[in-house]
N, C-alpha and C positions, 0 to 999 in steps of 0.2 A: 476418904469420901464414901458415903453410904450409897450403894447402888439404888437407882430409882426403881419404883415398882413398875411392873409391866402394865401397859394400858391396852384395853381391848380396842379393836379397830372401830373407828367411828362409823355411824350409819351413813349411807351414801348421801352426799350433797351434790355440788357440781360434778358431773361426770363427763369425761372426754373419751370418745371412742376412737380406736385406730383400726383401720382396715387391715386385716391380717393376711388375706390372700389365700391361705391354706389353713387347714386344721392340723398341721404338723407340730413338731416340737419347738419350732423357733419362729420368732417374729421378724419382720423385715427391719433391718438396721436403719434405712433411710427414713421410713415412715415413723419409726420410733424416735429418731432424732427430731423430726418435725413436731412430735408430741411434746418433747422437751421444750422446744421453743414456744409451743402453745402455753406451757406452764409459765414461761417467762412473760408472755403477753398477759396471762392472768394476773400478774402482779400489777400491771397497769390498770386492769379492769377492776381490781379489788379496791373498794373505797376505804379499806383499812390502811392501805399504803398512803403515806403522806403525799399531798398533791404534786409537788415538784418531783418527787421520786417516781410517781406514776408517769410523768412526762419522760423521765429518764428511761424507764422500762420500755416505753414505746420505742425509743431510739435503740435500746439494746436488742429488742426483738428484730428491728430492721437490720442492724449491723450483723447479728447472728445469721439472719436469712441471707444477707448479701454474701457472707463468707461461705455459707453452705452452697449457694448457687454457683459461686466461682469455682468451688472445689468438687463437691460430690455431684450436684445436679448436672454440671457441665460435662463431667466425664460420662455420666449415664446417657446424656443426650448424644454425645459423640459415639458411644457404643451402639446406641439405638440406630443412629443414622448409618453406621457402617455395618450394622447387624453382626457385631462381633460378640464373643463370649465375655461375660463378666470375669474379672480377675478373682479367682477363688483361692483362698489360702490353702496351703498344703494340708491334707488330712481332713478337710471340711466335709468332703464326700457329697457335695451338692451335684445335681445333674449338670452336665456340661452346658455352659452358656446361661445357666440360671443362678439366681441368688439363693441364699441359704433357705429361703421360704418358697422356692420354686417359681420365681418370677423372672421374666426376661427384662433386659434394660428398658425396652419400650414400655412394658407394663409398669415398671417402677416409675419411669418418668411421667407416665399418664397419671398414676396414683399420686405422685408428688403434686402435680398441678391441681388435682381434685382436692387435695388436702390444703394447699396453700391459699387458694382463692377465698374460701370462707374465712380463713384467718385474717387475710388482708381486709376483708369486709368488716370483721369484728374489730380490728385495729382502728379502722376509719370511724366506725360507729362510736367506739370508746372515746376517740379524740373529739369528734364533732358534737356528740350528744351529752357527754359527761365531762370531759376534761376542759374543753373550751368554756362552757358555762361556769364551771368551778373556778377557772382562772379569772374569768370576768368578775365573779363574786368577790374575788380577792384583789381586785383592781389591777389585774394583769390582762391586757387586751391584745390579742393577735388579730390584726385588722386587715381587711382588704383595702385596696386603694380608694374605692368609692366610699369607704367608711371613715376616712380621715377627714378632719376639719380642714378648712382652707389654710389655716396657719400651719397645720402639720404637713399639708401638701407642699407648701412653700419651703418648709424645712427639709422635706424629703428631696425636693428638686435641687436645692443647694447641695445636699449631700451627694446626689447623683452626679452633678456637674463636676464637683471637686474631687470625688473619691472613686466613682464607678466608671464614668464615661471614659477617662483616659486608659483604663485597664481593659476595656472591652475590645474584642476583635471580631467584627462581623465577617462571616465567610460565606460568600454566595457560591452556588454551584452552577456552572455554565460550561460550554465547550472549552473555554480557556482556563477554567478553575475546577479541578476535579473535586469529588466528594472529600470533605475534610476528614482528617484523623480525629476521632473522638475518644478521649481517654476513659479508662475504666471508672465507673461509678460517678462520672461527672454529670452535672445537671445542665441541660441545654434548652434553649428556646428555638423551636423550629418555626420559621417564618415563611409564609407564602407571599411573595411579592409580585406585583404587576408593573411592568414598565408602562409609563403613560401613553406610549405610542404603539404598544403591542398588548395583546390580550392573553399571552401565554403565561403559564405559571413559572415562577422562578423560586427555587428553594434557597434559603439562607439559614445558617446556623449561628446562634449567639451563645457562647458558653457563659454560664453563670460563674463568675470568678470564685475559685476556691480559696483565694487569699483574703477574702472579705467576709465579715459576719453574714450568716444567712438570714438573720432577722435584725432589722435596723430600728433602734429606738427613735421615735419621732416626737414624742411628747410625754407629758406626765409630770406630776409634782412629787412631793414627799409621799412615799408609799404608793405612788401611781406609776404604772408602766404601760406604755403604748408602743406597739411594734408593728412594722410592716415587713413582709417578706422581700428579700433582695430580688428574687425573680419577678415579683409583682412590680417592684419599682422599675426594673429594666423594661418589663413589658409595656409599661405606660410611658416610656421614653424612647420607644423604637423609632419614632419619626426622626429623632436626633441622629440615629445611626443610618437611616435610609432616607435622607431628604429627597423630596419630590417623587419618591416611589410610593405606589399604592400598597398598603399593607392589607392583604385580603383576609389573613387568619394567622393565628399564633397558637402553638401547642408546646407545652412543657413536656420534656421526655428525659429519660435517663437510661444509659446503657451499662450492661455488665459483661465483662469478658472472662474467658476461661483462664485460670491461673495455673492449670496443670499442664505444664510444658514437658514433653518427653526429654529425658536426658540419658546419656550413656556414660555412667561413671567408670565402667571397666576400661574403656578406651581413652579416658580423659588423661592428659598429661598433667594438668593443673586443675584441681577441683575449684579453686577460687576463680580462675578464668572461666571455667564451665558455668559457675553460678552467675557471674557477671553477664555472660552471654544469655543465660536463661532469663535474667531480669529484663534484658532488652527485648527478647522474644516475647515475653509475657505482656509487655506494654502494647504489642501489636497483635496479641492473640485474638482468636475468633470471638466475635460477639455472640453471647448465648442467651441474653435476655434484653428485651425492650420494655420499659415501663412508661406509662403515660397516665395523665389524669383523665377525669370524666369528659365526655363530649369531645373526643379527639377529632381532628381533621382527617377524613378518610384518605385524601390525596397524600398528606404527609406520611400517614401510616404506611400506605402502599409504597411510597417512594423509599422510606427507610427500610422496609422489609426487603425490597428489591436490592438496594445498595449493600445491605448488610447480610444478605442471604439468610433471612429468617423466615420461619413459617408461623402460622397463627398460634401454634403451641408455645412459641417463644415470646409471645406478646402478652403483657399483663396490664390490665386497667386498674389503677388505684383510685378509690373513690374520694380520697382527700389529699393528704400530703404524699409526695414521692419519696422523701427521705426524712424520716422522723428523727434520725440521728442529728439532723441540723438544729433540732430543738434544744441542744445542749446549752445554748446561751440562755434559754428560759429555765431549764432545770438547775442551772448554776446560780440563779438569782439568790442573793443573800437575804433570804426571808426564813429565819430559823423555824418559825411555827409551821411552815409548809414542807419541812425537810426532816429527814431522820435526825435523831439526837446526835449531835457531834460526838465522834469517838476518837480519843487519843490513846493509842496503845500504851499499856502500862509496862513498867520495867520489871522483869522477873525479880523476886526478892533476893535471890542469890547474886544478882548482878547489880544490885542497887548502889553499891559502892564502886564508883568509877575508878578509884585508885587501886582497887584490889586486882592483882594479876589474874587475868581470865584463865590462864593456863593452870594456875594453882586451883582455881575454882573447879575446873574440869577434872583435875587430878583428885579432888575431894569427892567426886561422884558425878555420874552422867547427868547431863542437863537436857531436859526436853522443853522446847519452846513452841508455843502455839500462837501463830499469827492469824489475823491481825490483832488479836486480843492482847498479845504481848509484843513488845517492840522488836521489830526486825533490826532497827538501827542499834539498839542497845545489846543485841545478842549476836546475830550472824555478822552484821557489818563490823561490830566491835572485834569479833574473833579474827576476821581477815585483816582489818586495818591494823590491829595490834601485831599480828604476825608479820605484816609488811614492814613495820617500824622496829620490831624487836631484833636487836643484834644477835640474839641467841638462835634465831630461826635460820635454818640452813636452806630450806626449800619450801615452796608453796606450789601445789598442784591443784588444778581446779577445772571443772567442766562448766561451760557457759552455754546455755541453750537460748534463753531470751534475757536480755538486759537492756540498758539504755546507754546512749553515748555519754550521758552525764553520770553514769554509774560510779559510785564511790569505789566499787571493786576495781574498775579499770584503772583509775588513778592510783589506787594503792598498789596494784600489781605492777604498774609502770615504775613507781618509786622503788618497789622491792627489787625489780630487775636492774634498775639503774644503780642500786646499792650493792649489787653483786650477788644477790641471792639467786638460787636456781628457781626460776619461775617457769612452770609448764602450764599452758592453758589450752584446753581442747574446746574450740569454738565450733558450734554446729552451724555451718553455713546453710544447711538445708532447712532450718527452722522456718516454717511457712510464714511469710509476710515480714520476717525479720532478717532476710538474707542480706539486704543492702546495708542495714545497720551493723550486722555482724561482720561483714567484710571490712567496714571502716574500723571497727574495734580491733579486728585482727591486725590491720596495718599499724595502728598506734602501738600495740603491744610488741609487734615485731621490731619496730624502730627503737624501742626501749631495750631490746636484747632478750625479750622473753622467747621461750620455745613455744611456738604456736602450731597446733595441729588442727586439721579440719575434719576429723572424724575418720571412720572406717568405711571403705568402699562398700556400698550396698546396705549400710546400716546408718541410722540416725543415732547420735549420742544424746540421750534424753535424761540420763541420770543427773542428779543434783548433788554433787559430791565435791568436797574440798579436803585435801590432805596437807597438813602442816608438819614438817619435820623440824624438831627443836632440840638443841643441846641443853638439856636440863642439868642441874647440879649433880645428879646421880647417874645419869645416862642420857643417850640420845633417845628421844621419845617421839612418837607420832601422835598427832591429834587429828580428829576427823569430824567433819560435819556432813551428815546425810539428811537430805530434806525431801519433802514432797512437792515443793514449789521452786520456781525459778529464782535466781539471784537478781531480783528485780525489785527495787525499793518501792516503786509505785504500786505494782500489783500486790505486794506484801501488805498493803493497807486495805486491799479490796478483796483478796482471796483468803479463804481459810486454808492454812498449811501448817505442817508440823516439821520440826527439825530436831535432830539429836546431835549433841556435842559430846564427844567421848574420847578417852584415850585407852579404851579397852584393847588389850594386846592382840586378841584374835581379830577384832573388827578392823583395827588399824593395819594389821598385816594383810588382811583381805583387801583393804583399800589400796595399799601399796601394789599388790598384785593386779588389782583392777586397772590402775594407771599403767602398769607394765603392759597389760593387754591392750590398752588404748594407744599407747605410744610405740610399743615394740611389736605389736601384733602377735603376742603369745597366744597359744591355743589352750590355755588353762581352763578347765571346766569345773574343778572342785574347789570350793571355798569353805572356810571354817564356819562362818556365821552369815556372811552376806548371801543374799539371793541375787544372782547376776544374770541378766538376760543379754544375749540368747543362750548363755552357757548352761545354766542349771535351774533357772527360775521356774519355768513352766513345770518341769519334772518335779521339783520340790513342792510346788503347790498341789500338783496332782497326788503326790505321796501323802501330804498332810490331809487332803480331803478324804482320801481312801482310809487313812488312819482313823479319822472321825467316824467313818462308816463302820469300821471294825469295832470301835468302842461301842457304838450304838447297838450293834448286833450282840455284843457281849453284855449289854445292860449297863454299861458304864456311862458316865456323863459325856455327852457329845453335843457340841454347838459350834457353828461357824457364823461369824459376823464379818462381812466384807463391805468396806466403804470405798467407793471409787467414782470416777467420772463416767465410765461407760463399760458395758459388759457385752461381749460378743464372741469370745474365743470358744470354739465349739467343743474342744476337748475338756476345757474347764466346765462348760455348761453340762456336758454329758456326765462328768464326774459329780457335779452337784446334784443332778437328777438321780444318779445312783445312790448318793449319800442320803438324799431325801427318802428314797424308797427303803433304805436301811433304817430310817427312823431318826436321822440327824435333823435337829432344828437348825434352819438356815435363815439368817436375816441379811438381806442385801440392801445396802443404802447406795443407790445409783443415781447420781444427779442427772445424767444425760440419758442416752439411749440404752436400752436393754433388750437383747434378742431372746433371752430366756423367758419361758412362760411359767409364772408361779401359780401354785394352787390348783394344778391339774390333777384330778384323782388318778392314783396309780403311777403318777410320774413325778409330781412336784408339790404334793399337798402340804409338805412341811417347809416350803420355801415362801418367805414373804419378801416383797420388793417395795422399798420406799424411795421417794425422791424428795429432797429438801431444797427449797428455793427461797431466797430472801435477799436482804441487803448486801450480804457478802456472797461471793461465788464459792460454793463448796468444792474445794480443789484437793483437799488432803486425801491420801489413800491410807487406810488402816485395815489390816487383816488380822483376824482373831480366830484361834483354834483352841477349844477348851482342853482337848487332849486328856480327857478323863479326870481332870482336876476336881476334887471335891468343892473347893472354893473357886468360883469362876474367874476371879482375878489372878489365880495362879496358872491360868492358861497361857498360851503363847500369843504374843502380840508382835506385829511387824508394821513398819511404816516405810514408805519409799515413793519412787517416781512412777511406778508402772500401774496402769489399769489392766484389768483382765480382758485385753484385746489381743488379737493375733499380732498386730503390728508392734505392740509393746513387748510382748513375750518372745517374739521370734525375729523381728526386723529392726529392733532398736537395742542400744546398750542402755540397760536400766540397772538400778541398784535398790535393793530393799534390805533394811536392817532390822534385826530383832530388838525389841525393847525388853530388857531383862530385869531391871531394878524394880522392886515392889512399888515404891511410891509413883514411879512413872507408869507402870502397868495400871495401878489404881486410877491414875488420871485418865488414861486412855479408855478404861472401862466406863468412867463417868461420861466421857464425851460420847461414846457409842450409845449408852443407855439414854442420854439426853436426846440424841438424834432419833432413836427408835421410839421414844415416848412423845415426840413432838406432835402436837395437834394444831399448831398455829401456822407452821411453814411447810408441813409435810403433805405429800400426796401418796396414796396407796394404789398400787398397780394390780389389776386382776389378770386372769389367765388369757384374756383376749387382748391384752395390751391397753385396756382402758384405765385411766387414772382418775381417782376420786380425791378431791381436796378434803382433807380432814378438818374438822371443826372443833375448837376447844369447848369444853363443857361450861366454861365461864370466862368472862373477860379478864379474870385474874391470871389465867394460864398464859405463860410466856412462851415465845418461840426459842429455838436453840440459840440464836444469835444474841438475844437479850440476856438469856441465862448465862452464856459464856462471858458477856461483857460485865455483868454483875459479879460473876465469880472472879474475874481478873481484877476488878476494883477491890474486892475484899482481900484477895491474896496480896495485893500491892501494899496493904496496910499492916501486914504482919511480918515478923522477923522470920528468918529461915528456920530457927528452932521451933517457933510456934507453928509454922507451917507443917513441919514434920509431925508434930503432935496432933494437929488437926487431921492429918491423913492416916 
């Protein structure tokens, strides 16, 4: 593949500013994350995004923010209330009690609120002023009750009586009925009732059922869609729930709870029991946010704040919808012209023949697969399913961080264990929001006779690694898959990830010893080729960054390109600053938050930071070091599971593998150059943390995702031999 020419930075267009707090070397992690979510919201605002995908991005923005509030903002709020110090990673060197940019928890929490409120207003304006009218122009109508025809109201009433009314459970609060439990992220109607014989206020709560669609289709013909919100339908039938009571007012609200429950793994006798207990505790965790719509009832607000022990800083008014993720039923409408072009992952040419032994294919040469452009099913699933069924396979060892109950991997591993193969599965029970699912999967595997482990105390196992031991005709040989993404068939269609399938003797030996570390608690720190966290990964990255600096000082070619989800590890950032001062060109492709300041004179003028946002979530991690190579493709390439974050490098078990074969390095170089030259999906970050959306010079310029889809189509049409000639 021919490297793409470098493209100069576009002139400023839409610019987003982030309050940095200080003029030091680092940006605030939490505020930088919010700016990432603002870039997600920009996909909904951008009229170049297909209409129904704009609706979907509204929901993604909301669900991202929900998770952030449950995890990060909730912890900051608790620290601010207790006036305790922020947890600062070892070696960061920030003042005690302050963040890396010199802020207290209270200051960060206040800055979060100041940043979030304008975004919520922008989201509502986008929805009401742009998306709703555009939907209506395309015969998709999201209607209020008073906008329905009488025929549609009759249809809605029948739906309510047969489907909704039996599910509802109105809960009143009085001396005999305490304040009800309200589950996390659930939508509720707060109702002010008056008894006909008394004038006092009575509060009642009606939960909007989570088991029913949040938007109900009430009418329309061919190509016509007319919906009413479930909560609006319930609101206009409250008299059926409270007959003979006077309904004084109604207010829609939603609660968010803290999911960060403290645990003591050191003293736990059984990690699975500990996680089951944590799940129960999380359900009843402290409420940290109250959301309501416009024109709230002051009495209900005061009542809820009192009962839930909230302050004004915990209450958010949303100008339009409370939960845009509920609009998925609209985003999923089967109207192709209003959605992204359908994408079906292609089968890599070397795997096109399903009858060819995949182990023979791997023995013929390392295989690099790129999802979702190339099929996860035809590559990674095939590798593990074949291993489970192959009588020559002696053992399968695998790490599972996130997957699904219906995962083909789980059923394959069960069959392998039942067939007498040695099956070892390390399931990370502490994978946030997947704990309950992972506990269930662990139980199913244990019943089949697999050896199931739950990770190392104090560390999360985040590596994406599978080891297969097979008795080949000439020897017992090991085969390994190392990936950047989870063994999750659904996200493999939505996230960009890379995976290496290899039987390289050094890599497979490292993988064997990695699993010994995971299962036997060995203290091995030195590996032949793998970078393993927390054993050697950060030190090796620091050595390679310094090596580039030495090359630059000596006048040799020096270049670092790093693609990841987030960047905040201070020792890595400090090393990058030092390399920049030495003259190393550094390109960082960071989808999410970045605490490093690029382009600061005397500090980081040789560092560029880009973020690429689009239809697929950029999840792959690629690390490139030129290492004085005259031809840039002859530099060193690595892929794996770790971001340059302290938690990944020092608090998780991670694995990163070198990509050594020239055709595969050539392919990674093309991917990196495509991302760096993107002017359709990319944002450029400046030294103050501001992001500017780049603009193509013509409509013919394509974004990274379309380029990669087109390339996958082309490669699927050629034979393996032709492909090697093209490269």
